[in-house]
N, C-alpha and C positions, 0 to 999 in steps of 0.2 A: 170525530164522535167520541166520547168519555161519558162513559157508564157507571155507577156505581159497583164498587167491587160486591159480589153476591154473601149475605151473612147468611151462607148453609155450611152444613160440616163439610171437610175437607177441603176447605180453599186457603193454600197457601202461597205466600209472597217469596219469592227467591231470588238472589241476585246471582245473574250468571257471572262467573268467573271469567269466561274469554271474552264477552264483550262490554261487561260491566253493566248492561242494562239490568233490568229488576223484572220480572215476570209473575205472572197471578197462575197458580196452575189450579187445578182440581183433582184431588185424588177418585180414583175410579176402580171398579172391581171387573173381575172377566165378566161379570153377566152385562156390562153396557155393550151396545153393539160398538166393532170396532174398535174394542179396547186390546191395545197389542203392548201397552205398556202399564204400570202403576198411576201414573198423574198423565194429565193432558194442559199444556200450553192454554187459557182461554182468554188472555189479554195482557198487554204492557203496561206497567204501571207507571204512572204520573204523577212525580215528585211532587209538584205544584199545587196541584189539585188532590192529592190522593183518591184520583179514582184510576179507573183504567181506558184504554181503547181495546175496545172487543174482538176477538179473531172469530173465523168462523164457528170453530170449536164452542163459541159462547153462543151464537147463536141454536146451533145445532144438540146444543144437550141443557142449559141452564136457562135458558129463555124460552124453548120453545113451545113453552106452558104457555107463555102468552102471545103467541101468535105472532113473534116480530117477523115479519119474512124478509131476505134477502131478496131486493126485486132487482136488482141490476150488479153484473162484476164489467168492471172496464178494466184494461191494460194500464201499467202507471210506470213501471220500473224503466223501462227503454225512454220515454219522454223525460222522467226526472233526472237520470245519469245524461243522456244526450243535451238539456238543454245546462245541467249543472255544468258540463264541458265546454258548450258553447261561450257560456258566461265566463268562464277559468280563462280560456286562451283568446279573450276579447274579439269574439266572433258575431258575438251579440252586439253589441257597441255598434260594431262596425257596418253590420246589418241596418240598427237602428239609424245609423248617422246618414246613409245613402237612402234605404228605402221607407225609413218611418214605421208607423206602424205595420207595414207586411213583413218586417221581421218574422213574426212568428209564424206568419202563412208559409213563409220560404223553409221555414226549419222545417214547420210539418211536412212540408212536400218532400222534402230529403228522408224524414225518416219513413214518410210513406213508400219510398222505392227503397229504405233498409230492409222493411219489414214484408212487403210483397214480392220483393225480387225483382220486380220490373219495371220498366218505366213510362207505362201506358198508365194513363190516369182513372181507368174507366172504373174503378172500384173506391177511390178515394172517399166518396161518400159514407159508406158503409164500415170502411175503415176507422173514419175519425169519429164517427159512432162507438166505436169498440175501444177507443183512447180516453181516458181523463185528462182532460186540460183544465186545471186548475184556476180559480176565479176568468172564465173565459167562457164564450159560448160561440165559438167557430162554427161557421156552416161551411161547407164547400162542398162541390159538386166537380166532375169531370169537364164541365164547360167553364167555371169559375176557376178550375187551377189552370185552363189553356189561357183562359182572358188573362189570367194575370202574368204569366209566364210570357205571354207575348206582348205585352207593356212594360219590359224591361228594357230600356234604351241603352245602346251604345255606350252613352253618354255616363250614364250610373252605373256599369259594370267597370267603365274605366276610372269612375272616382271611388268605388269598389277597392281595385287593385290599389289604387294609390295608397287608402287607408290601411289594407290588408299587408301590403309591401311595407311598408314603414314601420309595423310591429313586427312583424316573421324577417324580414330580406336581413342577411348576413353578406358577408364577403364575396361568400362560393356559392353559386347555383347550379344545378345541372338542368339541361333542356330536353325534354322527353319529344321526339316527334313521333307523333303516334300517327300510324301510315294506314288508310284507310279502314280505319276501323270501324265504318259506316257501310261496310260490303253488304249489296244486296242484290248478291247474285242469283239467289234462288231463289228472289222475287221477280227476277228481271220479266219473265214471261206476263206476271200478270199486271206489271207495270205496262209492259206494250199494248196490254188489250184495254188497259184504262186510259192509254195514252198521257199517262202522266208521268213528270218527269220531276225525279227523284234528286236532289243534289248531294255528292258526297262533304263530306264534314271531316277536314283534316286538320290538327292543331298543334301545336308547339306548345307544351307544359312545362312552366318552370317551376323547380324546386328545391327546397333547401338542400345543400350537398350531404349534411349531415344529420338531418331530422329528416328529411325527403316531405318535410309538409308543403304542399300544394301553392304557388303566392298569386302566380299569374297565368293566362294562357294566351296565346295568340293565334288566330285562322289563318290558315291560307290554302292553296288549291294545290292539290297532291305533295309530292316530295318536295322537302324545306329547301333542296339545293335546286329545283327547276323553277325555270322562267325570271319572274322577277322576284322569286320568294323570299329571299336574302334581304334584297333590298330593303321589302316592306320589312321583315324582322329586326333590321338594324333600327328604322325608325321606331317602332315600338319598345325595341330595348334602350333608346335615348331617351324615349318619352318619362322611361320608370328609373334610368341611372343604373342600366344593368352594364356589366363590364365583365366582370372574372366570369365564364360561363362555361363549361364544358355540354359538349351538345350528345347527346346518345340517340344514335340513327339508327332506327329498323331496315337494314337492308333484305329484309329475309324476302320481301316483294320485288328486289331489282329483279332483273333480266341480267341475266351473267353477261351477256354482248353490252351491256348500258353500264356495267360495273367499272366506276372509275373514281378510285379512292385521289387522285390527285386534283380532281375536280371539287370533293371533298375538300381537301388540304387548303384550296386555294378560298375558302368561304370559313373552315373554323379551323382555326389554331389547336383546338383540343378537342378532342373527340372520342367516343367510343362508338365504333360501329359491329352492328349483331351479324353473321355472314349464313349466309346461306349453305347448306350442305353439300348442293349441288357445283358450287364454285371451285375450280381447278384447283386453289390453294387450299381449302377445304379437305378436298379429296387426298391432297398431296399428304397434309399432314396428319389425317388420320389414319393414313397408311401407314406413316413413318412410326407412328409413335402407339396405334393399338395393340402390341403386341407387349407392351411393356409398361401401360398405362397405368395399371393396378397394381400399383405399388403404396407402401405405408409412405415413404418422402412423397408421394405425390397426393395422398390422400388429405381431404380438408377438413374434415370432421373425423373426430374417432367414431363415432356413434352411427355414421352414414356412410354408406357404400360409394364416395364423390368424389373424384380426383380430378386433379387439374394439371397439366404439362404448361409451361410457357417458354418461349423463348423470343428472343429479339429478330426482328424481321423487317425488310423494306419493299415494300409494296408499291408498283409504280412509282418507286421515287420518295416515298412516304415514309418515314423511320418511325416505327414503334412496336408493338410486340403483341405476337398472335396467342393467344389462352385456347387452349384446347380442353374443354371439362368433359368426363364420363360419369355418367350415373351408371353404376355397373345392376345396379336395382332393377331401373327402367329397364335396360336393354335386356336382363335376364327372364323378365314379365313378358316384355315384348317379344323373345325369340321362343319360349315356351309356348306362346299362343299362336304364334305363325303357322307352323306345321300342320295342327289339327285343323286349322282357319282355313289354309289351301287345300287340305284332304276333303273339308264338307263342300268349298267350291267345287272341286273335280268333280265330287259325286254329283253334286249337282247338275254340272255342265255334263255327264255321261248319261243325262236321263233326257237331254233334248238331240234331236232328232236332225233340227237343222239349227245354225247361228241362231242367238239369241235376237230378241226382237232391239232395236235401234235404242232404244230405252232403259234396257236392260241387260246388256254387252258393257256397258263402262264399268260393272261392279264385278267384270271379270277380266278387262281388257288390261287392266293394271298389273296383273299377276300372271297373266297367260298369253301367249302366242296364237293362234288360231290359222288353219288350214283347210281350205275348203274342198271337198272331194271334186272330182271331173263334172256329176251329177250335177254339181252347184245347189246340192239341197245338205249331206251329209257334213263334216268336217271333221279335223283331227285337233287336239290343242295337246301344249305342252307347257310347263311353267318357265318362267322367263328365270334361268337359274341365276344370271348374274345379279341384275335388278334385286332380285329376293335378297342374294348374297351381300347387296349393295347396302338394301335396307337392314337386315340386320347389323350389322356392321355400324350405321350411322345412329342408328336409336338409341337415345340417352347422348348423345354427342353435341356439345355447343360451341360454336367456334366464335369469338369476339374479337377482334384487331381494335387495339386502342392506341393511341400516340402517348399517353399518361404512364411514363415506363415506372412511375412510384406507385403506380395503385395496384391495391394487393388483390388475389384472384376471390376472395370473400364479396369486396365492394364491387370489381366490376360485374360479379354474379348478381351482385342485388340490383345492379342497373338492368340486367337483363329482364330479370324477373317482374321489376316494375314493368317495364317497357311492357314485355310482353304480354305478361298476365292480368295486370292490375290494371291498368290505364286503359289498355286497349280492349279488356273484354268489358271493361265499365261503359263505354263510348259506341259499343258494334253497332246498336240497335237505334242509336239516337236519329237517323234521320227518316223513320217510317215506326210505327207500330200495328203492334197484332191486338184486336180486339176479337169480342166476339161476333162483332159484324163483319169481320176479316182484315185486311190491311188497308189500313187509312194513312194518308200523308196530310201535315200541314203546313202553314205559311213560314216562310222564310224566319218571320218576326217570332214566330211560337219557337221554329229550331235552335234560334239565339239565346231564346232563354232556358231552352231544354240542357243547354250545352254549360249555361251558367249554373243551374241547378245542380246538374251532375259534379260540377266544378265543387261548389260548396259541400256536395256530399260527400265526397274525396277529403274534404280537411278534416267533416267531421269524423271520417272512420280513421284517418290515420291517427287523430289525436286520442282515439278511443283505445284503439289499438297498442298504441305507445304505453299506455298507462295500465295494461295489465301486461302480466305473466304469462306468456305463451304456453311455457312448461304448463302450468295449472291446466289448460286443457288437454295439452299433449300425457299429461299423466293420466287423467281420469278419461278419455278416449284412446288408451294405449291399442287396443285393434283396431280401431277404425280410422278411416280417411276423414280428416275432421279438417272443413274451413273455419277459420277460430273465430272469423266475425259475424258467421251465420250461428254458430253454436254461443257466441256472446249476447246475439239479441234474442235467439230463442231464450235462455237462461235467463233475461232480464224482462220478457213479457210474461214469464211465470209470476212476477209479481205483480199482483191485481188487487184493485179495491172493490171491495162491496159496498152496496148501497140499501141500506134500509128505512124503512119508515122515519126510525131513529135520527139518523144519519150517516155516517159512512164509516168505513174502517180497513184495515188490512185484511184481506180474504182469507188469508192463512199466515200462521206461523213462518219468518223467515226460517229454511233451514241451515244448519253451518256451511255447505258450501255456497249459496247465496249471501251468506254474510261475508264470507271469504272473497264473493264476487264484487261487493260492494263495497269493501275497502280497499281496493285498487284506487276506486274512486273517490276514495272517503265520503261517501254517500249513504251509508244506513242511517247515522242519527238524523241527518237533515231529511233525508227520504222519510222517518217516523216523524218525526216533528213537523213536517209538511200537510200531513195528514189531522192532527191535532189541531182543534179549534184553539185561537187564543184565550184564555179566562179573562170574565170581566173582574175589572177591580171593584172592591167593594167600599 
């Protein structure tokens, strides 16, 4: 929506020295409400028409006498930037080639998961109504979203992999085995009551080694080296001509009795294995190095209390190196909270006349030993000193064994972070959804579609994060623990479009902070122009 520049006193057009745009200002005095400065921006000047795109200040001050009302405000920044990123990296074209007109629907489902922070589609209708999608009248409900994903065939998904891999695959790939990300242990009783069977979902996700961009995924049952999983994986790799691969295996869920590095080596020439702290090799190494690990020569980053000691090691005949990481800050915070927490639990236990009930005792039995009195009613308790000492010792420690002797500690740790935090968390509730109606399950066809849409979401997320400077957020939120991507989504959602009876316009002037954020995506100029209607040729 373009409007004429008001012909009243106090109007001035000023060039912005930072972004080069021209803004229309109205000078104000202290008698006006909310007047914190001597002028305010009422519009963005359009050189071609010599008119302006109005801001909300225009409607609140200049035009309010004519009773032009803002009838609606919709989110726009996230959609515009994400759509631009999808186009830049070729994702839009790949989705169009395979899924045709469904391409935009699939991207919107990804953005919904970004914005809502969950993979249940029960709020999709209301979310879409709050979003401005130019030149589109898309309507979607929970039912239509489920129907869309349920009809994504394996053939179409494999076709997408072929096209996406042709654009992104390089000579070296990483393969993350995301073990048991669909854990539903806490819902086991509910499922048993409903007599429903919920299948677990285990994927191996292939990413480019340098960019970490997701390229393919392969589904299998259980740990990747179990049963015939590796044979199936070899067939999958042959299909897409995948050769040079490093496998990142999450061994944290392995039973120490089943720990067999030689078996892993027989399947994978090059692998990195995340070791649980309870393994004998982990206990031995932390006991050996804990007293001298916090030295400058072992520090990974100057500004972080993160250390790493590495040494060559032969485990079950497999030659590699073990890296012991120790986060001093995490350890210190944990130890500082542990003793007060144990005192708190001790106080609670002292108030019990008899042993806690079965459903309560688990809360205490991890840290305490219990002895019943002879009367079989009263009891004594004491802290498991050795266990607590071990917990304090291991907290903040990570153990990783790799056969790649040339890998730097920072790179190995980044593999661990992606496998443990990023991928595993994103897929953890894929097998079921929690809604206002309780826990619901879906067909295998829908679950397959859901895996695919979360995979596409990971692609978009990885690309968007690669465009921004993470220090940008770290400086802004220096005293808070911030998820950079959530912060990015929040800030982009602050860019909104207002609709009045005369047309549409930016709801408020872009702040310097928002301009810097959009600059990472080279998106400010395009975003503003996308809201200005094309002028008619005379």
